[in-house]
N, C-alpha and C positions, 0 to 999 in steps of 0.2 A: 890709228890714232885719226881723228878728226881735226884739220889743220884751220882753224878759225880765220877768217882776213882782221890785217889787222886793224881797220875801221872799229869792227866787232870787239873785239879786244878792248880797245880805248872807249868803248861804249860800258862796256861790263866794268872797267876799272873806274870809270866815272860814276858808275852808280852802285858802285861800293859792293858788287856780285862775283867778285873774283879775289881770291885771297890774298894777291900781291896788293892790292889795292890799301891794306890793312896790316901788313906786318907784323905779327908778334900781337894781336890784339884775340881776345877769347869769348867766346858767346859766352855769357852767363846766366840767359834768359833762354829758354827753347821756343818760347812762342805760343807754348800748348799747354805747359802745366805749372806748377810753381816748386817743379823739381830744384832742390836748392836753395830754396828761399821759405820764410817764416814767418808767419801772420802773429803779430801781438796786437793784444786790442782786440775790435770786432772783425771776425772771421769773414763775415759777410761784406764787409766796406772793401775788400778785393777780389774781384775774377779777373780770368783770361778769355778772351774775347776777339775774334779776328788779328791775333797775331802780337796782341797789347795787354798790358796787365790795366786796368781800368779801375780807379780807386773814386769812391765816392760812398762816404760814410760819417758815421761819427769818428772823430778822431783816432787812427791806426795807422801802425806801423808795416810795413812789411820789409824784411828784412833779409841780406844775403847771406846765408849760410855755408854754401859750397857742400860740395858731396860728405863732407867727413864732419861738418857742423860746426869749422873754427876759421874760416875763411879769414882771411887777414892782408890789408893790402896798406905798405908805409909809401912807396912811390908809385905813382902808376899815373895813367892817360884813363880813364872813364869817359866815354861815348855813349850817348843815347837819344830816342828820338823822343818827343815830349809834345803833348797836346792838351792845351787847356779847352772846355767847353767856356762859355761867357760865366761871367761872376764866378769864374772856379779858383781856389789857391787848394796849393801842394807844394812837395818839397823834394828835393834830393838830398841825402845827409849823404857822409862820407867821414872817414876815420869813428866811427860810430862803433856801438857795440848792442846788442841783444837786450833787451829789457821786456817785462811783461806787458808792462802796460806803461802808458803817457808819455809826452813827447818824449825822444831822445834824448838822453840827459850828457852826452859823452858826443864829441865831434862837430864838425859845420852842419847846415842847412844852408844851399843853393837855392834860392826862393824858387817857387815856380806861381807866377800870376799875372794875368794881362791885366783884367778887367774887374776882377774882385775888388772892395772896397779899401783892403790894406795897402797905402801907398807904397810900400815896396814892392816893386817888380822882380819880372825874369831875368835870372841871371846874378842877382846881385849875391854876395854872401851875409846871408840873413842877420840884420844888426850890426853887420862889422864894415862891411865895404856894401852900401846898397847903392841899387841901381830905381833909376825913378818913371826911365822910360819905358811902356811897356810895347811888348810884339803884338803879334795877333791870336786872335783865338783861331780854333778853328783848322787850324795850319800848326803842322810839324815841325816843331822846334829844334834844331841840330845842337845839343848840350855837350861842351867837352870841360870834362874838370880834370886840372892837373896837380899833382902834387910831387916836387921834387926836390930833394935837399931842403926841405921846410918852406917851400914858397908855393905860393898857391897862385893858379891862373883858372880863369873861368869865360868859356866864350859861350853866344849863341848866333850860330847862323854865319859864325866868323868874326862877330864882332864881340871886341875885349871888353867884358864888365867888370873883371877883378884882375888886374896885370904886377905881377909879380908882389905879390902880397907877402910878406914874411910878418908872421902873428909873434908878438910879443908879450911879456907878461901876461896880464889875464887876459887877453886876448888870443893867449896860445892854447888852443883846443886840439892840437895838433896831436894824435899819441905817439910815445915813444915807440913801440914798437907796431905800432899803424892799426887800423879798424876795417869794420866791411861798411857797406851799404846798405840804405835804408830808402824805401819809398813812402811818401805820404799820402793817406786820404787824410783831409783836412776838415770837411764837414760835410754834412748831408745833402747842401744845397752846393758844394763843388763836386765837380766831375775830372778827371785829368788822366789823362792814357800817355802809358809809357812803355816803348818798345825797343828793338833793335839793341840790346842793353850788351856791350863788349867793355874789356877791361886790359890794358898791355901793362904788367908789373914793370916799371923803371929799375928796382932795387934786385 
């Protein structure tokens, strides 16, 4: 067995290429196919290219269904990389569920938008805990969405945009038994890329 120098191992950990760097996380997108995913709306609104899910088209959503078609997460940490092209809008949903058409009616959307006209910018919990400060287009953003014991946290590139939010009353869209994830194709003028999608169950 070849032994790697300590500096080389450290480099792999930092790059996220060594499993120990993200203990307990499981990849839910293989970078090549839509295995485990299902598209609602226009099928052509999504494609896989260069290891990423590319969203562009009339409002459609790509739901994570899992191998058995019943993927569900209650308490979890979701990590993924997201890139917007100029003037693009998108979204990452959680605690949602499959539906054939339309905007997901269940769960929350974490906004993806840096320079599109909507004033709600990347990382906010859409229309609940909004962010007004954009990140950069054409740059991979490191999204982390965490739900634990009914508390929601969202960070991008280590910047906390939703901090210890515990929804109550009409704002509570957390499903009692959890839900799945979905990626959004917002409109034909928007191109958003999603890759390196992995999740760690906390329950």
